[in-house]
MDAnalysis code that builds the backbone (N, CA, C; Angstrom):
import MDAnalysis as mda
import numpy as np

u = mda.Universe.empty(444, n_residues=148, atom_resindex=np.repeat(np.arange(148), 3), trajectory=True)
u.add_TopologyAttr("name", ["N", "CA", "C"] * 148)
u.add_TopologyAttr("resid", np.arange(1, 149))
u.add_TopologyAttr("resname", ["MET", "ILE", "ASP", "VAL", "VAL", "GLU", "ILE", "GLN", "LYS", "ILE", "LEU", "PRO", "HIS", "ARG", "TYR", "PRO", "PHE", "LEU", "LEU", "ILE", "ASP", "ARG", "VAL", "VAL", "ASP", "PHE", "VAL", "PRO", "MET", "VAL", "SER", "ILE", "GLU", "ALA", "TYR", "LYS", "ASN", "VAL", "THR", "ILE", "GLY", "GLU", "GLN", "ILE", "PHE", "GLN", "GLY", "HIS", "PHE", "PRO", "GLY", "HIS", "PRO", "ILE", "TYR", "PRO", "GLY", "VAL", "MET", "ILE", "ILE", "GLU", "GLY", "MET", "ALA", "GLN", "ALA", "GLY", "GLY", "VAL", "LEU", "ALA", "PHE", "LYS", "SER", "LEU", "ASP", "GLU", "GLU", "SER", "GLN", "GLU", "ALA", "THR", "LYS", "ASP", "LYS", "VAL", "ILE", "TYR", "PHE", "MET", "SER", "ILE", "ASP", "ARG", "CYS", "LYS", "PHE", "ARG", "LEU", "PRO", "VAL", "LYS", "PRO", "GLY", "ASP", "LYS", "LEU", "ILE", "TYR", "LYS", "LEU", "GLY", "VAL", "LEU", "LYS", "HIS", "ARG", "GLY", "ASN", "ILE", "TRP", "VAL", "LEU", "ASP", "GLY", "LYS", "ALA", "TYR", "VAL", "ASP", "ASP", "LYS", "LEU", "VAL", "ALA", "GLU", "ALA", "GLU", "LEU", "LYS", "ALA", "MET", "ILE", "VAL", "ASP", "LYS"])
u.atoms.positions = np.array([
    [1.067, -0.899, 0.071],
    [0.274, 0.296, -0.116],
    [0.476, 1.016, 0.155],
    [0.987, 2.503, -1.085],
    [1.296, 3.583, -0.612],
    [0.408, 4.433, -0.809],
    [0.623, 5.188, 0.850],
    [-0.418, 6.821, 1.473],
    [0.014, 7.661, -0.003],
    [-1.060, 9.010, 0.379],
    [-0.999, 9.602, 0.115],
    [0.726, 10.914, 0.308],
    [0.838, 10.449, 1.153],
    [2.310, 11.360, 1.839],
    [3.227, 10.644, 0.444],
    [3.329, 9.210, 0.584],
    [4.357, 8.473, -0.642],
    [4.167, 8.796, -2.103],
    [3.161, 9.074, -2.807],
    [2.568, 9.225, -3.713],
    [2.934, 11.021, -4.107],
    [3.111, 11.319, -2.726],
    [3.416, 13.295, -3.308],
    [4.784, 12.763, -3.902],
    [5.691, 11.996, -3.275],
    [7.052, 11.699, -3.265],
    [7.655, 11.594, -4.687],
    [6.086, 10.345, -5.308],
    [6.627, 10.118, -6.706],
    [5.867, 11.348, -7.934],
    [4.889, 11.463, -8.082],
    [4.371, 12.987, -8.497],
    [4.717, 14.414, -8.137],
    [4.353, 14.742, -9.348],
    [4.311, 16.048, -9.123],
    [3.491, 16.831, -8.459],
    [2.291, 16.484, -8.649],
    [0.920, 17.117, -9.088],
    [0.571, 17.664, -7.675],
    [-0.125, 18.179, -6.728],
    [-0.901, 18.660, -4.969],
    [-2.021, 19.162, -6.122],
    [-2.816, 19.852, -4.633],
    [-4.101, 19.996, -4.418],
    [-3.981, 21.132, -5.313],
    [-5.143, 21.484, -6.132],
    [-6.468, 20.470, -6.874],
    [-6.102, 19.186, -7.472],
    [-5.024, 19.190, -7.675],
    [-4.434, 18.376, -8.910],
    [-3.983, 16.691, -9.189],
    [-3.607, 16.731, -7.747],
    [-3.216, 15.462, -7.086],
    [-4.255, 14.561, -7.361],
    [-4.733, 13.940, -7.977],
    [-6.115, 12.382, -8.195],
    [-5.956, 11.529, -7.636],
    [-5.650, 10.737, -7.015],
    [-5.289, 9.348, -6.105],
    [-4.986, 9.764, -4.660],
    [-6.060, 8.919, -3.826],
    [-5.666, 9.148, -2.486],
    [-4.592, 8.023, -2.426],
    [-5.010, 6.272, -2.739],
    [-3.640, 5.583, -1.822],
    [-3.903, 4.216, -3.534],
    [-2.854, 3.383, -3.409],
    [-2.584, 2.583, -3.710],
    [-2.523, 1.576, -2.980],
    [-3.874, 0.714, -3.567],
    [-4.034, -0.032, -2.426],
    [-2.921, -2.284, -3.232],
    [-2.874, -1.806, -4.799],
    [-1.578, -3.260, -5.251],
    [-0.910, -2.470, -5.996],
    [0.287, -2.850, -5.974],
    [1.565, -3.135, -6.714],
    [1.775, -4.160, -7.492],
    [2.133, -4.146, -8.496],
    [3.441, -5.485, -8.995],
    [4.183, -4.555, -10.050],
    [5.157, -4.584, -9.921],
    [6.355, -4.129, -10.699],
    [6.076, -4.179, -11.688],
    [6.407, -3.814, -12.840],
    [6.527, -3.607, -14.327],
    [4.939, -4.382, -14.707],
    [4.129, -4.144, -14.044],
    [2.986, -5.215, -14.726],
    [1.893, -4.799, -14.736],
    [1.460, -3.961, -12.810],
    [-0.238, -3.561, -12.717],
    [-0.180, -2.549, -11.330],
    [-0.759, -2.197, -11.280],
    [-1.200, -1.387, -10.191],
    [-2.568, -0.830, -9.585],
    [-2.912, -0.622, -9.084],
    [-4.845, 0.116, -8.172],
    [-4.520, 0.482, -7.425],
    [-5.201, 1.790, -7.306],
    [-4.706, 3.085, -6.732],
    [-6.850, 3.370, -6.774],
    [-6.836, 4.099, -5.900],
    [-7.980, 5.113, -5.867],
    [-8.336, 6.745, -5.193],
    [-9.721, 6.977, -5.788],
    [-10.174, 8.328, -5.546],
    [-11.434, 8.672, -4.865],
    [-11.616, 9.172, -4.048],
    [-12.717, 8.711, -2.989],
    [-13.163, 10.796, -3.422],
    [-14.530, 10.532, -4.793],
    [-14.909, 11.249, -4.947],
    [-15.691, 12.122, -4.081],
    [-15.323, 13.886, -3.941],
    [-16.305, 13.867, -2.725],
    [-16.741, 15.392, -3.603],
    [-17.966, 15.693, -2.563],
    [-18.744, 17.267, -3.326],
    [-18.025, 18.486, -2.452],
    [-17.570, 17.912, -2.014],
    [-16.453, 19.867, -1.447],
    [-14.843, 20.191, -2.608],
    [-15.172, 18.476, -3.995],
    [-14.123, 18.886, -4.999],
    [-14.510, 20.706, -5.388],
    [-13.179, 21.484, -5.762],
    [-14.188, 22.296, -7.095],
    [-14.509, 22.297, -7.792],
    [-14.120, 21.242, -8.847],
    [-14.579, 21.281, -10.217],
    [-15.713, 20.848, -10.037],
    [-16.778, 20.295, -8.423],
    [-18.199, 20.235, -9.207],
    [-18.414, 22.198, -9.274],
    [-17.899, 23.135, -8.877],
    [-19.030, 24.648, -8.648],
    [-19.791, 24.799, -10.021],
    [-18.951, 24.265, -10.967],
    [-18.754, 24.489, -12.407],
    [-19.638, 23.076, -12.731],
    [-19.546, 22.031, -12.794],
    [-19.994, 20.389, -13.742],
    [-20.607, 19.613, -13.163],
    [-21.994, 19.832, -12.577],
    [-22.539, 20.838, -12.571],
    [-23.415, 21.414, -11.866],
    [-24.040, 23.148, -11.889],
    [-24.183, 23.187, -10.214],
    [-25.553, 22.575, -10.824],
    [-26.589, 21.740, -9.740],
    [-27.582, 20.835, -8.980],
    [-27.567, 19.969, -10.051],
    [-26.217, 19.533, -10.687],
    [-26.335, 17.565, -11.088],
    [-25.084, 17.262, -10.791],
    [-24.624, 17.200, -9.983],
    [-22.554, 17.243, -9.974],
    [-21.958, 15.388, -10.937],
    [-21.014, 15.925, -11.678],
    [-20.482, 14.292, -12.368],
    [-19.210, 14.813, -12.300],
    [-18.468, 14.227, -12.115],
    [-17.139, 14.254, -12.063],
    [-16.683, 13.953, -14.188],
    [-15.679, 15.253, -14.013],
    [-16.269, 15.146, -14.933],
    [-14.464, 13.937, -16.390],
    [-15.118, 13.572, -17.226],
    [-14.259, 12.389, -17.615],
    [-12.534, 12.727, -17.965],
    [-12.557, 13.798, -18.163],
    [-10.677, 14.767, -18.411],
    [-10.323, 13.868, -17.107],
    [-10.990, 14.733, -15.907],
    [-10.187, 13.294, -14.301],
    [-9.937, 12.590, -14.327],
    [-11.328, 12.001, -14.992],
    [-10.887, 10.641, -14.026],
    [-9.518, 9.501, -14.670],
    [-9.796, 10.264, -16.536],
    [-8.344, 9.310, -17.200],
    [-7.380, 10.438, -16.973],
    [-6.830, 11.621, -16.170],
    [-5.822, 12.213, -15.683],
    [-5.923, 11.213, -14.523],
    [-6.392, 11.016, -13.471],
    [-6.438, 10.098, -12.180],
    [-5.946, 8.945, -12.892],
    [-6.387, 7.928, -14.301],
    [-5.943, 7.177, -14.505],
    [-3.994, 7.445, -14.329],
    [-3.867, 7.728, -15.660],
    [-2.557, 8.831, -15.915],
    [-1.958, 8.689, -15.268],
    [-2.097, 9.917, -13.292],
    [-1.691, 8.976, -12.332],
    [-1.101, 8.147, -11.511],
    [-1.839, 7.268, -11.682],
    [-1.706, 6.591, -11.530],
    [-0.901, 5.309, -12.433],
    [-0.248, 5.618, -13.360],
    [0.682, 4.937, -14.535],
    [0.889, 5.568, -14.631],
    [1.814, 7.030, -14.063],
    [3.003, 7.309, -13.280],
    [3.496, 6.880, -12.786],
    [2.904, 6.806, -11.043],
    [3.312, 6.104, -10.559],
    [3.944, 4.342, -10.248],
    [2.230, 3.373, -11.448],
    [3.682, 2.547, -11.587],
    [4.562, 2.295, -12.705],
    [5.021, 3.291, -13.530],
    [6.129, 3.720, -13.893],
    [7.004, 4.037, -13.224],
    [7.222, 4.910, -12.041],
    [8.518, 5.176, -11.436],
    [8.434, 4.283, -10.512],
    [7.603, 3.448, -9.959],
    [7.797, 2.773, -8.380],
    [8.310, 1.645, -9.516],
    [8.152, 1.007, -10.497],
    [8.665, -0.620, -11.043],
    [10.321, -0.018, -11.247],
    [10.874, 1.308, -11.730],
    [12.290, 1.948, -11.621],
    [12.945, 0.795, -10.343],
    [14.243, 0.821, -11.104],
    [15.254, 0.019, -10.377],
    [15.597, 1.326, -8.480],
    [16.019, 1.280, -8.108],
    [16.157, 2.030, -6.645],
    [17.255, 3.460, -6.961],
    [18.239, 2.713, -8.498],
    [19.119, 3.600, -8.420],
    [17.959, 4.752, -9.178],
    [17.331, 4.213, -9.879],
    [16.840, 4.821, -11.390],
    [15.699, 5.592, -10.545],
    [14.826, 5.483, -9.678],
    [13.929, 5.465, -8.886],
    [14.963, 6.939, -8.511],
    [15.680, 7.057, -8.003],
    [16.578, 7.916, -7.416],
    [16.146, 9.112, -7.972],
    [17.557, 8.789, -9.429],
    [16.978, 9.812, -10.207],
    [16.235, 9.998, -10.938],
    [14.741, 10.103, -10.234],
    [13.342, 10.536, -10.344],
    [12.991, 11.731, -10.299],
    [14.224, 12.182, -9.072],
    [13.042, 13.137, -8.574],
    [13.922, 14.389, -9.707],
    [14.523, 14.405, -10.539],
    [14.837, 15.979, -11.659],
    [14.112, 14.646, -13.323],
    [12.895, 13.775, -12.739],
    [12.243, 13.801, -14.140],
    [10.385, 13.639, -14.069],
    [9.940, 13.540, -14.605],
    [8.664, 13.598, -14.634],
    [8.135, 12.755, -16.143],
    [6.581, 12.625, -15.813],
    [6.108, 11.507, -16.966],
    [4.827, 12.244, -17.660],
    [5.231, 12.688, -18.866],
    [4.321, 12.965, -20.047],
    [3.681, 11.440, -20.753],
    [2.152, 12.134, -20.951],
    [1.405, 11.423, -21.548],
    [1.797, 11.433, -22.664],
    [1.746, 11.054, -24.412],
    [1.958, 10.612, -25.150],
    [1.006, 10.916, -25.901],
    [-0.103, 9.699, -25.644],
    [-2.106, 9.641, -26.449],
    [-2.176, 8.645, -25.554],
    [-3.614, 9.139, -25.397],
    [-5.059, 8.131, -25.076],
    [-5.752, 8.274, -25.707],
    [-5.668, 6.666, -26.511],
    [-6.485, 5.595, -26.983],
    [-7.447, 4.761, -26.649],
    [-8.617, 4.612, -27.662],
    [-9.213, 3.949, -27.142],
    [-10.121, 4.335, -25.998],
    [-10.150, 5.653, -26.090],
    [-10.530, 5.888, -24.564],
    [-12.648, 6.091, -24.338],
    [-12.643, 5.529, -24.042],
    [-14.400, 5.381, -24.328],
    [-15.227, 5.534, -21.845],
    [-16.391, 6.415, -22.337],
    [-16.699, 6.495, -21.138],
    [-17.977, 5.844, -20.993],
    [-18.126, 4.349, -20.070],
    [-19.814, 3.995, -19.429],
    [-20.769, 4.658, -18.974],
    [-19.984, 5.450, -17.205],
    [-20.745, 6.135, -16.236],
    [-19.831, 6.942, -15.483],
    [-21.893, 7.757, -15.242],
    [-21.359, 9.372, -14.491],
    [-20.691, 8.684, -13.561],
    [-19.400, 9.463, -13.102],
    [-19.449, 9.206, -11.385],
    [-19.121, 10.369, -11.002],
    [-19.884, 10.877, -9.518],
    [-21.310, 11.618, -8.554],
    [-20.280, 11.173, -7.537],
    [-20.079, 12.612, -6.625],
    [-20.309, 12.500, -5.609],
    [-20.439, 11.841, -4.673],
    [-19.092, 11.424, -3.813],
    [-19.560, 9.913, -2.718],
    [-19.088, 8.872, -3.148],
    [-18.712, 8.486, -4.980],
    [-17.839, 7.922, -5.183],
    [-16.899, 7.512, -4.861],
    [-16.069, 6.075, -4.746],
    [-15.170, 5.694, -5.026],
    [-13.879, 5.290, -6.338],
    [-13.530, 6.120, -7.036],
    [-13.169, 5.930, -8.180],
    [-12.097, 4.641, -8.229],
    [-11.755, 3.526, -8.730],
    [-10.858, 2.446, -8.578],
    [-10.553, 2.354, -9.913],
    [-8.641, 3.156, -10.084],
    [-8.317, 2.963, -11.659],
    [-7.073, 1.542, -11.142],
    [-7.213, 0.520, -12.278],
    [-7.126, -0.504, -12.540],
    [-5.813, -0.586, -13.771],
    [-4.938, -0.837, -13.486],
    [-3.853, -0.140, -15.051],
    [-2.646, -1.701, -14.881],
    [-2.254, -1.900, -15.779],
    [-1.924, -2.976, -16.742],
    [-1.001, -2.497, -17.468],
    [0.628, -2.895, -17.562],
    [1.369, -2.723, -18.728],
    [1.230, -3.491, -19.652],
    [1.137, -2.797, -21.081],
    [0.975, -3.747, -21.953],
    [2.449, -3.866, -22.573],
    [3.359, -2.714, -22.715],
    [4.462, -2.351, -22.835],
    [5.109, -1.706, -23.254],
    [6.490, -1.929, -22.263],
    [7.715, -1.069, -21.451],
    [8.625, -1.132, -22.215],
    [9.177, -0.194, -23.101],
    [10.859, -0.547, -23.471],
    [11.556, 1.360, -23.373],
    [12.191, 0.992, -22.749],
    [12.634, 2.439, -22.806],
    [12.414, 3.130, -21.679],
    [12.423, 4.315, -22.536],
    [11.601, 5.483, -21.394],
    [9.646, 5.517, -21.744],
    [9.599, 4.893, -22.553],
    [8.496, 5.086, -23.542],
    [7.465, 3.390, -22.455],
    [6.441, 3.764, -21.578],
    [5.041, 2.753, -21.456],
    [3.764, 2.897, -22.312],
    [3.334, 2.083, -22.460],
    [2.159, 1.569, -22.708],
    [0.982, 1.051, -21.725],
    [-0.088, 1.458, -21.020],
    [-0.544, 1.023, -20.159],
    [-2.118, 0.767, -20.521],
    [-2.789, 0.504, -19.932],
    [-3.973, -0.361, -20.523],
    [-4.779, 0.122, -18.917],
    [-5.879, 1.457, -18.968],
    [-6.249, 1.197, -18.026],
    [-7.876, 1.718, -17.693],
    [-8.028, 1.494, -17.125],
    [-9.889, 0.636, -16.235],
    [-10.139, 1.941, -15.386],
    [-11.406, 2.140, -14.934],
    [-12.193, 3.075, -14.333],
    [-12.698, 2.166, -13.408],
    [-13.419, 2.119, -12.102],
    [-14.489, 1.740, -11.666],
    [-15.287, 2.023, -10.612],
    [-16.432, 1.807, -10.503],
    [-17.470, 2.677, -9.589],
    [-18.162, 1.283, -9.266],
    [-18.121, 0.788, -8.080],
    [-18.810, -0.182, -7.073],
    [-19.075, -0.844, -8.544],
    [-17.819, -1.730, -8.894],
    [-17.473, -2.767, -9.356],
    [-17.798, -2.818, -11.470],
    [-18.717, -1.566, -11.552],
    [-19.103, -1.267, -12.154],
    [-18.295, 0.007, -13.363],
    [-17.890, -0.771, -14.574],
    [-16.876, -0.228, -15.027],
    [-17.418, 1.201, -16.103],
    [-16.596, 2.329, -15.389],
    [-17.035, 3.950, -16.258],
    [-16.473, 4.543, -16.960],
    [-14.566, 4.039, -16.829],
    [-14.227, 4.359, -18.316],
    [-12.601, 3.763, -18.662],
    [-12.427, 3.670, -19.822],
    [-11.337, 2.883, -20.171],
    [-10.734, 3.451, -21.489],
    [-8.880, 3.085, -21.287],
    [-8.367, 4.008, -22.453],
    [-6.822, 3.791, -22.169],
    [-6.479, 3.339, -23.829],
    [-4.656, 2.515, -23.335],
    [-3.888, 3.895, -23.509],
    [-2.755, 4.093, -22.887],
    [-2.288, 5.328, -22.171],
    [-1.016, 4.849, -22.660],
    [0.044, 5.926, -23.784],
    [1.142, 6.127, -23.222],
    [1.850, 7.136, -23.125],
    [3.292, 6.959, -22.776],
    [3.564, 8.287, -22.141],
    [5.590, 7.755, -21.938],
    [5.638, 8.679, -21.695],
    [7.383, 9.041, -21.594],
    [7.587, 9.631, -20.348],
    [8.279, 8.828, -19.874],
    [9.998, 9.617, -18.725],
    [10.811, 10.212, -19.105],
    [11.242, 11.508, -19.339],
    [11.834, 12.321, -19.567],
    [12.029, 13.077, -18.444],
    [13.380, 14.357, -18.793],
    [14.012, 15.114, -17.815],
    [13.083, 16.451, -17.601],
    [12.948, 17.128, -16.266],
    [12.425, 18.082, -15.670],
    [12.805, 18.910, -16.787],
])
């Protein structure tokens, strides 16, 4: 398990754009499972949409991408992980993205990502997001670790 304090040591994101609360399962070079508790206190709900709050799909994909970043960085050997303090992960493409169901305040958004391909500093990940075991979004993400 990786808590939010450890996540902040891995990712540069901070409030209000850190979109994962905890990692609950991690297999280096293979997969990660993380979650975000979606609350009505999120700033995004002030405008999306008043009286009918829906968590934006782009935020779901960004949370998925952040979980993928943790997977990539934590999969590196310890020496390489130390070097990541001067690195950042950029997403190169989002393919086959589909939104299946709306996500609302009170939902626990669970991200499950698996490595499809890894070569050098390039990662291709299969990402899925769930609420109550129901698939709410999916995408194939391609990312690259680069110098800051």
